[in-house]
C-alpha positions as CSV (number, residue, x, y, z in Angstrom):
1,M,22.4,16.0,21.8
2,K,19.3,16.1,19.7
3,Y,21.3,16.0,16.5
4,K,23.3,12.9,17.7
5,A,20.0,11.0,18.3
6,L,18.8,12.1,14.9
7,F,22.0,10.8,13.2
8,L,21.5,7.5,15.0
9,I,17.9,7.1,14.1
10,L,18.1,8.2,10.5
11,P,20.3,5.3,9.3
12,L,18.0,2.8,11.1
13,I,15.0,4.2,9.2
14,T,16.9,4.2,5.9
15,L,18.0,0.6,6.4
16,S,14.5,-0.6,7.2
17,I,13.0,0.9,4.0
18,H,13.9,-2.2,1.9
19,A,11.4,-4.3,3.9
20,N,7.8,-4.8,2.8
21,A,5.9,-1.8,4.1
22,Q,2.4,-3.4,4.4
23,K,1.2,-6.8,5.6
24,Y,-2.2,-6.7,3.7
25,R,-3.7,-6.2,0.3
26,T,-7.2,-4.7,1.1
27,A,-8.4,-3.2,4.4
28,A,-11.5,-1.2,5.3
29,G,-13.1,0.3,8.4
30,P,-14.4,3.4,10.2
31,R,-12.5,6.7,10.2
32,I,-13.0,9.4,12.8
33,E,-11.7,12.9,12.0
34,S,-11.6,16.0,14.2
35,D,-15.0,17.2,12.7
36,R,-16.3,14.3,10.6
37,V,-16.9,10.5,10.6
38,G,-16.5,8.2,7.7
39,I,-15.3,5.0,6.1
40,S,-11.8,4.3,4.8
41,I,-10.9,1.6,2.2
42,Q,-7.3,0.9,1.4
43,Q,-5.9,-1.2,-1.5
44,K,-2.3,-2.1,-2.0
45,V,-1.2,-1.3,-5.6
46,H,2.5,-2.2,-5.3
47,E,5.2,-3.0,-2.8
48,R,5.0,0.4,-1.0
49,G,2.0,2.1,-2.5
50,T,-1.7,2.1,-1.6
51,L,-4.8,3.8,-2.9
52,E,-7.2,5.0,-0.1
53,G,-10.7,6.1,-0.6
54,I,-12.4,8.0,2.2
55,A,-16.2,8.8,2.4
56,A,-16.8,11.4,5.1
57,L,-19.8,13.0,6.6
58,G,-19.7,16.2,8.6
59,E,-22.3,18.5,10.2
60,R,-22.6,20.7,7.1
61,E,-21.0,18.7,4.4
62,Y,-20.2,15.3,2.9
63,S,-17.3,14.4,0.7
64,G,-15.3,11.7,-1.0
65,T,-11.5,11.6,-1.2
66,L,-9.1,9.5,-3.2
67,L,-5.4,9.4,-2.0
68,Y,-2.3,7.7,-3.3
69,E,0.0,6.8,-0.3
70,W,3.7,5.8,-0.1
71,H,4.5,3.6,2.9
72,F,7.9,3.3,4.6
73,P,8.7,0.9,7.5
74,I,9.8,2.5,10.8
75,L,10.6,-0.6,13.0
76,G,9.9,-3.7,11.1
77,E,7.2,-4.6,8.7
78,R,4.2,-3.9,10.9
79,F,4.8,-0.3,11.9
80,N,5.2,2.3,9.2
81,Y,4.7,5.9,8.3
82,Y,3.1,7.1,5.1
83,L,2.8,10.2,2.9
84,G,0.0,10.8,0.5
85,A,-1.6,13.1,-2.0
86,G,-4.9,13.2,-3.8
87,A,-8.1,15.0,-4.5
88,H,-11.7,15.3,-3.1
89,V,-15.2,16.3,-4.2
90,G,-18.1,17.1,-1.9
91,N,-21.2,19.1,-1.2
92,L,-21.4,21.9,1.4
93,K,-24.8,23.0,2.7
94,D,-25.8,26.5,1.3
95,H,-22.7,26.5,-1.0
96,G,-23.1,23.4,-3.2
97,V,-20.4,21.3,-4.8
98,F,-16.8,21.9,-3.9
99,T,-13.5,20.2,-5.0
100,G,-9.9,20.4,-3.9
101,A,-6.6,18.8,-3.3
102,D,-5.4,16.9,-0.2
103,A,-2.1,15.9,1.4
104,L,-1.6,13.3,4.1
105,L,1.0,12.3,6.7
106,G,0.4,9.4,9.0
107,I,1.5,6.3,10.9
108,E,0.1,2.8,10.7
109,Y,0.4,-0.3,12.8
110,K,-0.7,-3.8,11.8
111,V,-1.8,-5.5,15.0
112,N,0.2,-8.7,15.5
113,G,-2.0,-11.8,15.3
114,L,-5.2,-9.9,14.6
115,P,-6.5,-8.7,11.3
116,F,-6.6,-5.1,12.2
117,L,-4.7,-1.9,11.2
118,L,-4.6,1.1,13.4
119,S,-3.6,4.4,11.9
120,A,-3.5,8.1,12.8
121,D,-2.9,11.0,10.4
122,I,-2.9,14.7,9.6
123,K,-4.7,15.7,6.4
124,P,-4.6,19.2,5.1
125,A,-7.1,20.0,2.4
126,F,-7.2,22.9,-0.1
127,H,-10.7,23.8,-1.3
128,L,-12.3,25.4,-4.3
129,N,-15.8,26.8,-4.0
130,H,-15.9,26.4,-0.2
131,E,-16.3,28.7,2.8
132,D,-12.8,27.7,4.0
133,W,-9.9,27.7,1.5
134,V,-7.8,25.5,3.7
135,H,-8.8,22.9,6.2
136,L,-6.5,20.9,8.5
137,S,-8.0,17.8,10.1
138,S,-6.5,14.9,12.0
139,G,-8.0,11.4,11.8
140,V,-7.9,7.9,13.3
141,S,-8.8,4.8,11.4
142,I,-9.4,1.2,12.5
143,R,-9.4,-1.0,9.4
144,Y,-10.2,-4.7,9.1
145,V,-7.9,-6.7,6.8
146,I,-10.2,-8.1,4.1
147,V,-7.4,-9.6,1.9
148,K,-4.1,-10.7,3.5
149,E,-0.7,-10.4,1.9
150,K,0.6,-13.7,0.5
151,K,3.6,-15.0,2.3
152,K,6.8,-15.0,0.3
153,K,9.1,-18.0,0.3
154,N,12.5,-17.3,1.9
155,S,15.6,-17.8,-0.3
156,I,19.2,-18.3,0.5
157,W,20.0,-16.1,-2.4
158,P,20.9,-12.7,-0.9
159,F,18.8,-10.7,-3.4
160,G,15.6,-12.6,-2.9
161,N,13.7,-15.1,-5.1
162,N,13.9,-14.4,-8.8
163,E,10.7,-16.1,-10.1
164,G,11.5,-15.0,-13.6
165,D,14.7,-17.1,-13.6
166,D,12.9,-20.1,-12.1
167,K,10.3,-19.9,-14.8
168,K,13.0,-19.6,-17.6
169,K,14.9,-22.7,-16.2
170,K,11.7,-24.7,-16.0
171,K,10.8,-23.7,-19.6
172,R,14.3,-24.7,-20.8
173,R,14.0,-28.1,-19.0
174,N,10.6,-28.7,-20.7
175,E,12.1,-27.8,-24.1
176,K,15.0,-30.1,-23.5
177,D,12.7,-32.9,-22.6
178,E,10.6,-32.3,-25.8
179,D,13.8,-32.3,-27.9
180,S,15.0,-35.6,-26.5
181,T,11.7,-37.3,-27.4
182,P,12.2,-38.8,-30.9
183,S,9.9,-37.8,-33.6
184,I,8.3,-40.2,-36.1
185,F,10.9,-39.2,-38.7
186,D,13.7,-40.2,-36.3
187,I,12.1,-43.6,-35.7
188,L,11.7,-44.2,-39.4
189,K,15.2,-43.2,-40.2
190,G,16.6,-45.3,-37.3
191,N,18.2,-42.2,-35.7
192,N,16.7,-43.0,-32.3
193,N,19.1,-42.1,-29.5
């Protein structure tokens, strides 16, 4: 029975991947992890990708993390899951500077009608020069949308708007208009159409 439900849900998720995954360009806000607090800033870099910077402060350490995240819609454009990878650097009391790599798996919801994003994630970290080689934390973020996504115009064309074709057509029209304007030589020759 579990496998039947999986086979029904998987096509729905796959079909929804073509939609825009995020409804914002830039968002920032507090992040609360299992053993730290911090600030999260997220910037959209392309249709499904964001960069997220996290500054975190714990009882014995502080760190900065930069992650690249891939977003995939679950049910519509406002609710999606994301996968990420990146690196961090920080300072641990009594041990000094440490570095490492991070992975991320989370879900995100853009609140309808309000400029807020709610997200929850699991973030394993692998450290160099730290007491713990591996650290698994979970986090919750509430981000305020600083820059909204621009609305796209709907098209009756099934493959979306092709702005490049529109620009080419406009350029051709302008060139045609310029060609139809007689030059001074045409006027002198009497070849005015």
